[in-house]
Backbone as CSV, one residue per row, in Angstrom:
resi,resn,N_x,N_y,N_z,CA_x,CA_y,CA_z,C_x,C_y,C_z
1,MET,-14.510,-13.316,-8.032,-13.189,-13.924,-8.176,-12.679,-15.079,-7.513
2,VAL,-11.862,-15.823,-8.336,-10.887,-16.881,-7.803,-9.908,-16.037,-6.705
3,PHE,-9.826,-16.660,-5.448,-9.478,-16.148,-4.564,-8.523,-17.471,-4.068
4,HIS,-6.784,-17.124,-4.527,-5.770,-17.705,-4.373,-4.573,-17.224,-3.463
5,SER,-3.275,-17.623,-3.992,-1.875,-16.751,-3.173,-1.654,-16.096,-3.661
6,TRP,-1.419,-15.653,-4.860,-1.199,-14.492,-6.030,-2.147,-14.286,-6.830
7,PHE,-2.324,-12.850,-7.445,-3.210,-12.595,-8.341,-2.454,-12.010,-9.843
8,ASP,-2.628,-12.037,-11.185,-2.030,-11.925,-12.008,-2.628,-10.670,-12.240
9,LEU,-2.281,-9.645,-12.570,-2.559,-7.862,-12.942,-4.243,-8.236,-13.711
10,ASP,-3.931,-8.506,-14.851,-5.500,-8.967,-15.581,-6.279,-9.206,-14.827
11,GLU,-6.098,-10.056,-13.731,-7.260,-10.437,-12.670,-8.025,-9.036,-12.142
12,LEU,-7.261,-8.253,-12.299,-7.651,-7.206,-11.306,-8.494,-6.208,-12.301
13,ASP,-8.991,-6.063,-13.374,-9.522,-5.235,-14.442,-11.015,-5.009,-14.405
14,ASP,-11.545,-5.611,-13.795,-13.168,-5.305,-13.417,-13.354,-4.523,-11.986
15,TYR,-12.173,-4.457,-11.352,-12.206,-3.905,-10.315,-11.453,-2.763,-10.175
16,PRO,-11.821,-1.443,-9.251,-11.493,-0.026,-9.327,-10.361,0.177,-8.160
17,CYS,-8.869,0.780,-9.252,-7.916,0.526,-8.823,-7.685,2.116,-8.057
18,LEU,-7.260,1.986,-6.952,-7.309,3.349,-5.949,-5.894,3.565,-5.741
19,SER,-5.310,4.825,-5.957,-4.406,5.244,-5.709,-4.097,6.428,-5.338
20,PHE,-3.250,7.053,-4.149,-2.901,8.478,-4.145,-2.754,9.320,-5.098
21,GLU,-3.229,11.031,-5.039,-2.961,11.908,-5.078,-1.795,12.196,-4.724
22,GLN,-0.948,12.634,-5.281,0.225,13.175,-4.972,0.129,14.653,-4.698
23,GLY,-1.056,15.239,-5.375,-0.719,16.908,-5.216,-0.319,17.438,-6.295
24,GLU,-0.911,18.740,-6.651,-0.202,19.332,-7.681,1.096,19.476,-8.366
25,HIS,2.223,19.546,-7.551,3.600,19.706,-7.263,4.303,17.954,-7.250
26,ASN,3.473,17.238,-7.642,3.771,15.623,-7.055,5.299,14.971,-7.990
27,SER,5.491,13.992,-7.642,7.324,13.352,-8.427,6.533,12.052,-8.573
28,PHE,6.605,11.810,-9.753,6.760,10.175,-9.988,7.761,9.418,-8.838
29,TYR,8.852,10.234,-8.899,9.969,9.341,-8.093,9.452,9.081,-6.867
30,PHE,8.594,9.806,-6.155,8.042,9.752,-4.448,7.031,9.240,-4.966
31,SER,6.333,8.248,-5.608,5.124,7.836,-5.501,5.489,6.532,-4.712
32,GLU,3.856,6.142,-3.911,3.844,5.352,-3.067,3.190,3.876,-3.708
33,GLU,2.887,4.062,-4.765,2.782,2.583,-5.141,3.811,1.908,-6.580
34,ILE,4.084,0.918,-6.713,4.880,0.648,-7.894,3.658,0.338,-9.137
35,LEU,3.806,0.152,-10.151,3.255,-0.093,-10.957,1.832,1.375,-11.463
36,SER,2.502,2.669,-10.940,2.021,3.392,-10.807,1.399,3.915,-12.032
37,THR,2.385,3.563,-13.458,2.286,4.497,-14.839,1.470,3.067,-15.629
38,ARG,1.171,2.238,-15.047,0.234,1.286,-16.113,-1.014,1.381,-16.193
39,SER,-2.038,1.377,-16.997,-3.223,1.404,-17.870,-3.973,0.509,-16.646
40,VAL,-5.457,1.188,-16.476,-6.343,0.695,-15.710,-7.558,0.681,-16.355
41,LYS,-8.556,-0.256,-16.227,-9.864,0.349,-16.890,-10.688,1.076,-15.802
42,LYS,-10.294,0.963,-14.741,-11.482,2.037,-13.541,-10.353,2.540,-12.283
43,SER,-10.059,4.087,-12.166,-9.239,4.454,-11.410,-9.943,5.236,-10.630
44,ILE,-9.385,5.149,-9.184,-9.992,6.168,-8.645,-8.704,7.199,-7.699
45,LYS,-8.513,8.293,-7.606,-7.493,8.548,-6.722,-7.943,9.723,-5.466
46,VAL,-7.535,9.111,-4.270,-7.678,9.777,-3.207,-6.696,10.464,-2.491
47,SER,-6.693,11.368,-1.364,-5.649,12.284,-0.996,-5.760,11.785,0.716
48,ASP,-6.177,10.637,1.261,-5.814,10.190,2.410,-6.424,8.759,2.872
49,ARG,-5.453,7.799,3.366,-5.387,6.213,3.566,-6.418,6.373,4.225
50,ALA,-7.800,7.341,4.813,-9.043,6.419,5.681,-10.094,6.485,3.953
51,ALA,-9.709,7.519,3.436,-10.806,7.283,1.501,-10.543,5.978,1.265
52,ILE,-8.918,5.760,0.896,-8.918,4.483,0.434,-9.245,3.547,1.110
53,VAL,-9.234,3.384,2.441,-9.387,2.055,2.959,-11.116,2.179,2.884
54,ASN,-11.853,2.897,3.064,-13.480,2.823,2.530,-13.461,2.724,1.486
55,PHE,-13.115,2.804,0.438,-13.339,3.012,-1.047,-13.099,1.250,-1.237
56,MET,-12.131,0.685,-0.793,-11.332,-0.526,-0.847,-12.327,-1.263,-0.548
57,ILE,-13.652,-1.463,0.878,-14.184,-2.077,1.218,-15.100,-2.003,0.244
58,GLY,-16.474,-0.089,0.279,-17.309,-0.323,0.261,-17.189,-0.497,-1.573
59,LEU,-16.126,-0.379,-2.191,-16.744,-0.810,-3.380,-15.658,-2.103,-4.093
60,ASN,-15.037,-2.642,-3.339,-14.344,-4.080,-3.775,-13.202,-3.262,-4.171
61,GLY,-12.687,-2.241,-4.139,-11.879,-2.010,-5.149,-10.185,-2.818,-4.279
62,TYR,-9.078,-2.156,-5.134,-7.783,-2.602,-4.451,-7.128,-1.560,-4.922
63,THR,-5.658,-1.210,-4.216,-4.648,-0.505,-3.961,-3.590,-1.970,-4.103
64,ILE,-2.286,-1.194,-4.675,-1.001,-2.039,-4.696,-0.212,-0.836,-4.006
65,SER,-0.091,-1.964,-2.691,0.678,-1.321,-1.515,2.019,-2.159,-0.811
66,SER,2.120,-2.079,-0.010,3.405,-3.037,0.759,2.654,-4.647,1.733
67,GLY,1.266,-3.940,1.463,0.269,-4.713,2.000,0.509,-5.395,3.703
68,VAL,0.872,-4.066,4.302,0.697,-3.932,5.422,-0.635,-3.268,6.117
69,PHE,-1.686,-3.928,6.271,-2.928,-3.477,6.796,-3.486,-4.245,8.088
70,PRO,-2.906,-4.073,9.153,-2.967,-4.289,10.269,-4.547,-4.445,10.700
71,LYS,-4.470,-6.150,11.191,-6.383,-6.416,11.228,-6.638,-6.044,12.528
72,PHE,-6.249,-5.123,13.518,-6.598,-4.527,15.011,-7.444,-3.433,14.060
73,LEU,-7.135,-2.532,12.938,-7.329,-1.353,12.550,-8.661,-1.627,11.302
74,HIS,-8.686,-3.034,10.777,-9.204,-3.119,9.611,-10.020,-4.923,9.869
75,GLY,-9.791,-5.281,10.545,-10.696,-6.564,10.817,-9.962,-7.223,9.559
76,ASN,-11.159,-8.304,8.933,-10.811,-9.142,8.066,-11.243,-8.736,6.836
77,GLU,-11.583,-7.145,7.198,-12.154,-7.255,5.607,-11.479,-6.227,4.659
78,ILE,-10.007,-6.642,4.645,-8.804,-6.098,3.923,-7.584,-7.219,3.747
79,ILE,-7.460,-7.759,2.627,-7.182,-8.824,2.883,-5.472,-8.141,1.471
80,ALA,-4.135,-8.458,2.401,-3.041,-8.479,1.018,-2.786,-9.790,0.326
81,VAL,-3.014,-9.735,-0.605,-2.314,-10.995,-1.438,-1.329,-10.406,-2.209
82,PRO,-0.508,-11.145,-2.813,0.861,-10.570,-3.762,0.248,-10.716,-4.925
83,LEU,0.777,-10.111,-5.649,0.927,-9.831,-6.855,1.933,-10.420,-7.511
84,ASN,1.502,-11.291,-9.131,2.269,-12.351,-9.378,3.232,-11.177,-10.609
85,VAL,4.265,-10.241,-9.997,4.671,-9.435,-10.601,6.426,-9.236,-10.458
86,ASP,6.930,-8.969,-11.275,8.763,-8.806,-10.743,9.234,-7.429,-10.137
87,GLU,8.299,-6.624,-9.728,8.724,-5.662,-9.128,8.359,-5.953,-7.521
88,VAL,9.217,-4.842,-6.918,9.088,-4.758,-5.371,8.781,-3.695,-4.972
89,ILE,8.154,-4.197,-4.072,8.613,-2.537,-3.020,9.649,-2.557,-2.007
90,ARG,10.178,-1.550,-1.202,11.197,-1.835,-0.837,10.783,-0.512,0.497
91,VAL,10.802,-1.152,1.501,10.166,-0.074,2.622,11.416,0.074,3.925
92,GLY,11.472,1.436,3.904,12.445,1.859,4.590,12.479,3.303,5.552
93,THR,13.088,3.732,6.246,13.437,4.876,7.061,14.864,5.269,6.644
94,ILE,14.701,6.856,6.538,15.704,7.761,7.004,15.703,8.313,7.822
95,LYS,16.791,8.662,8.386,17.374,9.115,9.549,18.370,9.976,9.622
96,HIS,18.717,11.139,10.260,20.249,11.883,10.014,21.122,11.643,11.085
97,ARG,22.241,11.147,10.654,23.061,10.554,11.379,23.228,11.147,12.601
98,ASP,23.237,12.545,12.661,22.727,13.474,14.019,22.101,13.682,14.798
99,VAL,20.683,12.900,14.349,19.411,12.756,15.052,19.384,11.594,15.725
100,THR,19.186,11.810,17.520,18.851,10.566,17.842,17.348,10.505,18.180
101,LEU,16.516,9.299,17.876,15.553,9.567,17.921,14.717,9.342,18.705
102,THR,13.660,9.591,19.997,12.572,9.973,20.743,12.765,8.330,21.286
103,GLY,12.273,8.484,22.558,11.563,6.778,22.939,10.511,6.883,22.168
104,LEU,9.511,7.499,21.849,8.406,6.979,20.366,8.841,6.446,19.417
105,GLY,10.012,7.557,18.758,10.684,6.867,17.325,11.002,4.864,17.352
106,GLU,12.096,5.382,18.342,12.812,3.649,18.451,11.356,2.755,18.817
107,ILE,9.803,3.150,19.363,9.192,2.281,19.255,8.555,1.762,17.815
108,TYR,8.372,3.000,17.410,7.922,2.910,15.780,9.198,2.056,14.939
109,LEU,10.117,2.322,14.983,11.148,1.791,14.405,10.954,-0.067,14.840
110,ASP,11.034,-0.086,15.744,10.838,-1.258,16.680,9.523,-2.347,15.763
111,ALA,8.232,-1.456,15.818,7.294,-2.084,15.290,7.895,-2.113,13.938
112,LEU,8.466,-1.071,12.947,8.425,-1.447,11.777,9.400,-3.020,11.404
113,GLN,10.554,-2.997,11.847,10.915,-4.046,11.748,10.386,-5.594,12.218
114,LYS,9.571,-5.632,13.515,8.198,-6.680,13.591,7.576,-6.867,12.522
115,ILE,7.139,-5.852,11.850,6.078,-6.358,10.473,6.932,-6.810,9.333
116,ALA,8.071,-6.353,9.577,8.844,-6.950,8.146,8.931,-7.746,8.791
117,ARG,9.802,-8.623,9.487,10.105,-9.786,9.963,8.607,-11.079,9.809
118,ASP,7.606,-10.536,10.030,6.280,-11.395,9.937,6.135,-11.333,8.623
119,LEU,6.153,-10.209,8.066,5.657,-10.462,6.139,6.215,-12.048,5.845
């Protein structure tokens, strides 16, 4: 595979596409991946993040996600590369207006905001 700053979807055709199985009562509207309805030659459904990471490394597979894969967790074995598509992933948080975040919740939100700024 040629490595450059972005990929066209057809360049991924020969690699297994990994995605999350959302369970028996899943909803298309809550899918974690963009382009989840596109047809692929090879598809593997997993139910947890550890499995998707292991398959990406072991099978040279890919997933379509936000691209946030911290090096401190996976080293240099997983690389996020942008796709040449018009779709955009929006990541956000929802908090009830009458609930105050705990200290740990504030740390988590601060970390998310730092990651978003650094992308």
